[in-house]
N, C-alpha and C positions, 0 to 999 in steps of 0.2 A: 779807710778801710779799702785796699783794692778790690776794685769790681773781678767778680768771679766769672773765668770765662769757660762756658761750657763747651765742649765739643763734642759736636756729633757724627756720626760716620755719614759720609756723605752717599745718599741715596745712588744708586745705579738702576737707569733705566731698564725697563724688563726686555729681555731680549725678542723681538720682533720675527715673528711668524716667518719660516722659509718661505720663499715665493717658487710657486712649482715655475719649471720649465716654459717656454713659452708652448711649445710642441703639445703639453702635457693636459689632456681633458677631466676637468673635475666635475664629476655630479654632485647633485643635488646631497646626497649623503654623505659629502664631504672627500669620498676617496679618490682617490687621483687614478688615471686612467692611460694609457698610454693612445697615441694616434690612431693604433690600427682599432681599439674599442666600437669604434661608431660601426664596422663592419660587421662587427659581433652584435650590437644591436640591429641592426639593417636585417641579417639572417636569421634572428629570433622574431622580426617583426614579419619576415616572410615565411617562416614557419607556422606563426599564430594564423595567418591569414590562407594558407594555404588549410590548413586543418580544418578552418571554417567552410573552404572554398571545396574542400572534397564532401563537406555534408550536404551543403547545397544546391551543390551541382553533380554530384556525385550519385546521391540518391533516385534523381531523375532517369539516369542512364540505365538504371536496373527498373524501370518503371514497371514493363510486363510482367518479372518475375515477382514485384511486390505486390501488383494487383490479382495473381493466381496466389501466393503465400497467404494472403490475407482475406482474399475472398471478394475484393471490393469493386463496388459499378465503377464505369468512367467516370459519374460527377464525384464519386465520394476518392478516387485517384486524384484529381484535380486536385483538391481540396491538401489531402494527403503530400503531394508533392510542392505545393505553394507553400507548406504550413511554415517550414524555416524562413524562407524570403518574407512572408509577411511577420513574423516576429521580428526579423531583425529592421525591417518597414517602420515597424511601431515606435522602437526604441532609440534609433540610431542617434540621434537628434540628443537623447538622453545623455545617451555614453557619452557625445562628443563634449555636452557641458560639464558632465561631471569629472572628463579626463582635465579639464582647463580647470576645475575648481581642486582637486584633491591630487593630480596629478596619474600619469597612465599606468605607472607599476600597480598602485593597487587596483584600478578598474580593470585590468588584465586580470590581475589574478585572482579578484572576484568573479569576472566574467567568463574567463577561461574554463575554471573550478566548478563555477556553476552548468556549463554547458558538456563540462567530463561527465557531472553525475547524473547528467540528465540521460547520456549516453550508454553510460553503465546501468542504469537504470530500464531503458529500453532493451539492451543485452540481456537483464536478468530475468526481467517480468512480463516486458511485451512482445516476445517470438512466438509464432506458432509452434505447438507441439505438446504431447501428452495428450492428443486430441480436443485441444481448445485452440480459438482462436484468440486474440485480444479483442478488443471492440475498434470500431473505428475513430470513435471520437477520443478513446485514449490515445491511439496510435498519433494520432493528428495533434494532440492537445501537448504530448509529452515534444513533440519535433518541434512544435511551434515555441514551448519554454526553452529548448536548445537554441534557437534562431534568436529570442528576447535577449539570452543571456551569451551566445556566439558574437552577436554582432555589436558587441565593445570592441572587439579588434578592429572594425574599419576606422574610427575614427582615434582610437587609443594610441595603435601602433605606429600610425601617419604622423600623429603627433610626437613620438619618440626618434622619431627618423628625421622629423623637423628642425629638432631642439639642438641634436648631435652632428649633423652634417652643416658646413657653412654653407652660404646664400649660392654661392656659383657650383654646388654639388646636388642641390637639392633634388633640382628637378629629375637629374641621374637616379637617385636614390629613392624617391618616390614612385618613380617608374618601374624600377625592379622590383618594390614591393607590389605594386598595380599587378604587375606581371604574376604574382604568386597566385591571381583568381584566377587563370586560366590554366597554369598550373595545376594547383589543388583540384580544378575541374577534370584534368588530363588525368591524375592519381587515379581521382574518383570512378571515372570511366573505365580504367585500366583494371582497377581493384577490385571495386564491390561488384559487378557482374558475376565475374568468375565464382568469387568468394558463395556469392546467393545460390547457385549451380550446385556448387560441390559441398555446401555444409550449409547451408540456409541463411536468413539472416540476424542468427546469432552471432555466426562468423564477421558477417557487416558491421553490426554495430561495435564489436569487441576491436575490429579495424580502425573505426572513427573513434572509440573510444582511446584508446592506445595514441594515437594520432594527438586527440586532443590533449593528454596526458602529458605526453613527451613536451608538448609545446608551452603547457602549465609549466612545468620544472624548469624550463628554460627561462621563462621568466621570472621566475621567484630564486635560481641560483645565479643568475649574471644580470638581469635588468637594472641598470640604476637609471634613477632619473635627470632627464639631460639639465642643462645648470640654466633654465627657464623660470621665472618666477609665477607661481599661481594668480590667477585672476581674481580669487576671493569673489563672496557672493554678485557684488555688484561691477567685476571687472576690475577693481582699483590694483593696481600695482606700483608699489610706491612711490605713491602720491600720482601715479599717473591713469587717467581715467581710459580705458580701452576700447574702444565701441563695441558692443556685441554684434557681431557677423548678420545675426539673425534681425536686425533693424537697418540693413542695409543694402538697397536696393541694387546695386552693382552686382553685391556677391549673390543676393536670389536671382538677378538675371542669367550670372554665372551656371549657377546650379540649375535652373529651368532647360537650359542648353542640353545639361546632362540627361534629365529623363526625355527631353527630345531625341537625343539621338540613341537612347536605350532601345526605343520603338524598333527601329530597322534593326537595331543590334541582335534583338530576342527574335525578331522575324525570322532569321536565319538560325540561330541558335536552337529555336524551339520547332518552327515549320519549314526550316530550310531543306530538311530530310524530307518530310510528306509533301512539301511540293515538286521537289525532285524523282521521290518514288510514283507518283500517281499523276504528275500530269509529264514529264518527261519519263518515266518509264524506267529510268536507272535503277541499278542493282543497288542493292541496300550495301554492300561490301563496297563498293565505288563510293558510295553518299558517305558511309561512314571513314573512308581515307579522306575524301575532301573536307570533312569538317574538322579531324586531326590538325590537317593544312592550315584551318581556318583560325584554331585554336592557338598553333604553335605561331605562325607568323604574327598574329594580334600582338601575343607576349615579345615578340622581337621588336615591333610595330612601338610598344610602347616604350620600349628600352631604346631605341633609337630616338624617338622623339623627344626624351627626356635628356639625352647624352646631346643632341641637336641645340638644343634653345640652351642648355647650361654655358655652350662654348659662346654664346653669342649674351651673356649675360643675365640670360632668365628672360629676357624678350623674343617675341614673337610665337607666344604660348599659343594666345588668343587667333593668332591670325592662322598657325597650324592647323587648330581645331576647325577654323572656319573653311579653309581649303579642302579638309576633311568632308566637312559637312555636303560643300557642294559638288565633291567627287560622288560622294554616298548618293546621293540625291540622284545623280546623274546615273548611276551605275540601275537605282532600282526601276528609273524610267526605261531606260533599256532592257530590261527585264519585261518588264509590261508591255513593251512594244514589240518584242520580239519573241514571245512566246512559241508561235510555232516555227523560230528556227532550230536549226539543230542544238540536239541537249547539250554537246560540249562547247559551244558556245554561252550558252543561257547559264552555266555551272561555273563558266569562267567569270560571268559577271557576277553570278552570285557569291563566289569565293571572295574575289576583289572587295566588292562591296563588304562583304561579313570582317575580312580582314579590315579596311578601315572604321567600321563602325564597332567592331569590338579594340581599337589601337589608339583609340582617342586619349583614352582613362589616364595615363600619365603623367602626360602635361599637364590636363586638366585637373585634375586633382593638384598638383605642383602650384598651379596657377590659382585657385581658389584658397588654400593655403598658404600662399605670398602673400596675397589681399588682404587675409584676415588677421597675419601677423602669427609669429610663431607663437605668442602665449595665447593667443585666440586660436588655434588652428583646429584644434579637437571639435570647438563648437561646428566650424565652417565643413570640416571632413564629415562630420556625423549627418549636417543640414542636406552635403554633397549624395552620399550613401543612401539617405532615406529616400531621393528622389531618383536616385537610379534604382532602388529596388522596389522603388513604385512602380517605375516603366518596366522592370521584369517582371511583377504582377501581372500588371496590367493586360502587356502583351498577349500571351496567350488566351485570354479572356475574349480579347475584340476581335482576333484574327476567324475563329470560329463564327463570332456572332455576323461578322463580316461578309464572309465566306455564304451564310445562308440568304443572305440578301441580294448577294452580287456575285463576283469571282475575284481569280487569281491578279488579274492584272488591276483590279480596282482597290486589292489587299497591298500589290506592292505600290502602287500610287500612294495610298492614304495612309499606310500605315509604316511606309519605308520612305518615300522619296518625300513628302510633305515633310515630315516630322524635322528630316534634316535640311529640309530649306527653313524652315521656321528659325530652327537652331542655331544657322548662317545669319540670319537677320536678326535675332536677337543679341547676338554674341555682344558685351559689350567692346568697345573701341580699344585696338591697346594701348594702353600708355607712352608715351615718347619718353625716350631716354629712361625708359625705366631699367633697374637692375636687379 
């Protein structure tokens, strides 16, 4: 009997998935994006940061109007104005860790949606009218909650930028996003006081609600998570353990320098106008112009620093911040020593010191995020922002207490110069041949 031969058709191999072109960006959703998509992500991050900044920096510009409308004492006004900042301070690290764990898209949608709802509640329920005035604790509590939720933008949007931009452009990109802080503050300062005077605080909170809602919608519609692996509950990524930034002393040293540099920064932003008006007797209109110059040029400084260090392969970021620290210290020593000098000279020193004290953020944030690694940058940026908001919160409390026991030159030395010197001394050394 002849052996029966069974012929089976040869199985053909499965067609390979097409490989996307090298310049195409693919997010975690699997969707391909053009190279220009990273700039859309940056725009979304800037919008989210500006919306939050308009809230926590814009409300204080209408502080006197807020005090009159709600019948607040000076002590109560201080608590209300610090409520948003305090909320962000309390939760920034948690938001950063959550961004590393579940991704920045979910974090931004949850946080920005919550902030929008808080602002809408303020607009509908907590504005004076009809013969009634909302209670102080209701107002400050809702603003605190808005800060708790809105603080998500600090770490999550920074992580998104870190993920989509190549290493040689991250300093510039992060600097642009960080420049949204003074930009959002300028928008708030320009818009909120006129709205409060023209239509009351319902219009103020309506504007902030709309701004936050637009940022939220932009995230929902267009933000795709970058091609970064999530770290998991213990920082594991595809078999590699990524060290937690909260357990690294070099990152703690970096973020402590951010806290220290925040003291001279907010000395200028919160009490610079008081000093120039009460001590140098400058007109309020001139002082307002000087503070606008500080905000605008500090934003320019942030972007320039990011571009300059990117051109050097990411090197010299720590060196640049250290140079800023020494110049800031020298400026505040000059202000203290020349208190009796002509007002234009003292004002010029204050403006230069303020620009540098506000202009270090971009390269500093880029360096902290780079040290932690893109996958852990959310946690590192959360820690950085926690200490930054801590400095913003504590400075307005320290200055009045120090003034009651001493004088303005002492304030300029202890709150302005001394922290800047300490920052320069604590800053970790530059890593040789870092890229």
